N, C-alpha and C positions, 0 to 999 in steps of 0.2 A: 504494499499500498504506499500511495505517495502523496504528499501534499505539496500544494504550490508553494512557491518559492516568493514572500514576497519583498518588498522593498523596506528594508529597515530604516527607520526614521534616524538612527545614530550613525548610519554609514551615509546620508547627504547632507549634515552640519558641516560647516565649514570649518577649516583649522582653527580661525581664530575665535569662531563664535563659543559662546560656555554652552556646557554639556548638560544635558538633562541628566537629572540624577537617574541612576540602576534601578529600576524596578523587578520586585521579586514576588511574586506571586505565590500566596499560601493559603491554607484553609484552618480551620481550629481544632487540629489535631495535636495533641499534647506535645509529641515531640518537637513540633516547629515551634513552641511557644516562647522559648528563649530570645528568638527574634524579637518578637514584642515587649518580652522585658528589656532587652537591649534598647529600643525604641523608648520605652517609658522611662527610662532612667538616662536618657539624653547621650547614649553611647552611639548612636545612628545618626549623621547629620543630614539633615533633610534635602540639602543641597547636594548629597551624595548618593545617599540610598533612600526609595521609598518601598514601603511594603502595600501588598494590593491584596486583601481579603478577596477570595473566593469562596463559592459554597460546597466546593469536591475537591478531590486530588484531580479528577477529570477535568474539571472545568480547568483548575491550573496547567494539566498538561497540555489541553488544546489550546490556553494562552500562549502557553510556548513556541507550540507548535506556529502557530498563525502569525506570531510575532507583533502580539500584542504586548508580550514582555521579553525580557532578554533570558529571567532566571527564575526558576519555580522549584519549589520544595515538594519531593514527589517519592515514591516507594522506588526502591530498586527495579522492581519490573515495570513500573510506567518509566523509566528513565530507557530500559530495554527497546518498551515499545516504541518510544519517541526515536530513538536511532533507527531501528527498523524503517521506520517511515521516511527516511532520507535525512532527517536533521541531525547534525553533528554538536551531540550534546555532551557535554562532561561533567562530572560529579568534582565539585571544588571542596565540598563538606560532607561530612557522614553525621547527621544529626544522632540517630540512635539505631538499637536493633531492640526489636520487640522481645520482651522476657515476662510475657504472659497477657499482656494485654491484648494481643489477638487470641481468639478464644473460640473453641467449638461448644456452644450449650447444648444439653439435651432436657428435654422431658425425663423426668424420674424413671418414667417405664423403660428407659435407654439407658442402662448402666455399664455395658460392655460395647465396646467396638463391634464386636460379632452378632450385634443387635441392630445394627445400621441396617440390613438388608431390609428393602422396603418402606422405608421411612424417607418422609417430604423434608428435604434438606434446605432451609432458606438462606440464601447466599448472595450476595450481591454481583453485578454481570461486569464484574472488573477482573484485571488481570491477576491481581492480587488475591480476590475471592477464589479464583479458578485453581489458583497455586496449591492455596490451603484445602480446597476440596479434593483437590486431585493427592496430597499428601494425606488426607484423612482417608481415602478410600484404600490407599497402598497401606496404612497401620491397619485397616482392617479386612485388606485382602479381598477386598471387593471393585468393581468396572462401575464406571458411570450408569451402566444399565441396570447395575442390581439397587441403586435407589432414585428418588423423583427429586430432581433438581427444581427448587421454587426461587425464580428471582424474585429479590428484594431488594429495595434501596435501604440504606443505614436507618432512615427515619421511621420506616416501616417495620421491624425488627420486633421492636415490644409489642405492639398493636397485634400483629401476625402470629405471634406466640400465643398470646393471652387467648384470642379466637380459636387457638390449636387448628390454625391452617397448616402449621408446620410442626416435626415433633424435632427438629435440631436445627440450630443457626448458627452459623457461623459470623462473628462479629467482634466486637474491640469494647474498649474502655472510651466512654464513660456508660455504653450500652447495656455491656455486661451485666455491671452493676445492678442495674435496674432489672434485669431477666433474672437475677439472682433472688429477688426479693419475691419474684414468682415462682421460686422453687426451682428454676432452672437449673442443672449439675454440669459441670466441666466435665467434659469426654477428653478434651486435647487442648492445649493450647503452646503457644510459641515458644515455651521452655524446652518443649520437645522438638523444635524448628529452628537449632541454631543455624544461623548465616543465612537464614531463607527471607525473612523480613525485615528489610532496612530502609532506613529513609536518608535522603542524598539531597542536596542542593544542586540542582543543575542547571548549567548555564549553557547556551548556543557559545559553539568555538567562536563563531563571527565576533561575537560581543565582548569577548575577552580582552583583546591586545590594547582596542580603543580608549579604555578605565580602566586602566590597572590598579590606579591609586584607590578607586572606588571600590573594587572588590577586594584590596586588603583592607581598606577601612573596614566593610562591611565585616569580614572575621574576625578582624580585630573586635569589633564590639561585641561582635556574637561571644566570642571568650572571655571579653571581660564579664558581659552577662551571666556566662557560666559560672565564673568566680563568684560573682556576688550572690548567685541562690545557692551556693556551698556554704558562703557565710551568713546568710542570711536567708532560711529557706522560707520563712513564715512572711516575711516582707515580700520576698520574690513570688511567693503564692498570689497573694492579695494584689499584687500589681497585674499579673497574667490571667486573674480570673475573669474579670471582663471581657475579655477577648475569648477564652473557654466559654464563655454564657454556663458557667457552674461556680459554684462556691469554692473559695481559697482551701478547704477541705478537700474537696474533691478532686481540686487541681492536685493539692500533694498526695491522694490515693492514686490518681491516675499516673502520676510519674513512678509509682512502686511497679508497674507494669513493662519497664522500658529500663535499659539501659543505657544511658546517654554516652557519648564517644567524646572523652576530653581531647584536649590538643595533643598529647602523646600518642592515644590511640588513633587520631585522624591522620599523624604522619604514617602509623602503621597502614592503617585502611588503604591511603593512597601511594605513598611513597614507596620508595627501595625497588629494588630490582623484581620483587615479588608482593605487589600490593595486596593485602586480604582482601580488598573488594572484588579483584578479579578473581579470587576463588570463589565467593557468594558468587558473582555473575554469572560464573560458567553453571553452577549448582542451579540457581534460577532459570536460567535461560535454556537449559535441559529438560525441566519439566514445562517452561513454558512451549517447547518445541514439540515436546511429544504431546501434549494437551492440544498442540496447535492455534495458540496463540501468537506465537512466531512462525512464520514460514519457512524459517531456517535458523539453524544454529547462529547465535549473535555475534558481529564481529565487534570484538571489546578493546579494538586499537585505539588507542589515547581515550580511554573511558575514564583515567583518573586525572586529574589535573592538581596535582599537590603544590603549585609554584604561589599559589595565595595565601596560603595559609602561615599564620605567623611559626618563627622560629620557637622552640622548645627550650623555655630558660634552662 
C-alpha cells in the first residue's frame, strides 16, 4: 500500500525565514504523558515544539503519513505499517514497554486458555490488536477459525462486556481496571509478551536534518520531565491527569503497567551495532507478516536514529 507524497511545508520555507515549531502528534496513552509533563513544566519551548492531541494512535499515524505532522507517538507495529506504506519514518525515542498495561480479560467462565475455543473475543481493528490476538491464539494452541473475532473500538469495550456481547476483551489501562470491577479476570497480559508492545516517537526522515536543534530540544525536555517524575511523582501525576482525563491516582496506577525507558535504556534501544529495537522489530514484523498485516517482512534499514538523544551523564 502506498500513500501520496505531499509537499511538506517545512521544505518550502526560505533559508532566512523563521521555522515553524516541529509538531508531534500524540493521544492520551499514559506512555506518552511525559511529553505533556515536559510542556506543563516549561521544558518545551513553544517556538520549537508543539504537541498536537489526536483521538487515537490511528489518527496520529495518518497525520504522520499525510504530512500533517512530521512526528508522531506510535506503537512499534504502527511504525512498521507506516514504513511499509512508503514513508521513511524513524524511531528517535523509545517511550516505554508494556508490562501488564495491555491485557486479555475474560469472563469468569473462561479460566484457562484452552477454554477460548468458540468464544467471542473483542479486539480493536488495529495492528496491535491483531498482534496480541495472534499471540493469544498461539499460547492457546488455536487458530483464528477456532474463535469469533468481534471488532470493537476501545470506547466500546466496557459496554460490550457488560452486555455479554463478548466473552473476552483485548484491552489496556485504564479500561482494564473498569472491566475488572465487572468481574473480568486476567487471562494473559503483556508481562508474557516481552519486547512485543513498545511505544516510540516516529519522525519522518526528511524532517530530521532541517531542524536538528528542535529535535535535540524535544528529547532534552522529555528526559528532564522524566527526572521530575522520578523526583516528585505525586506532583507529576497531578500535572498529567488533565491530559489523561483521569484522576492523579489513576495516572499513578496506569504507570505501573508500563516500563518507561530512561536515557541509558534509550541508548541501548536505538544505538550501538545491535540496537535492541531491531530485535523487537524483527519479532513484531514476523508476527505481522504471518497474520497478513504486512505484505512482506519489514525493511528495518535505518529504523533507529539515536543521534538526537542527549549524552548519558
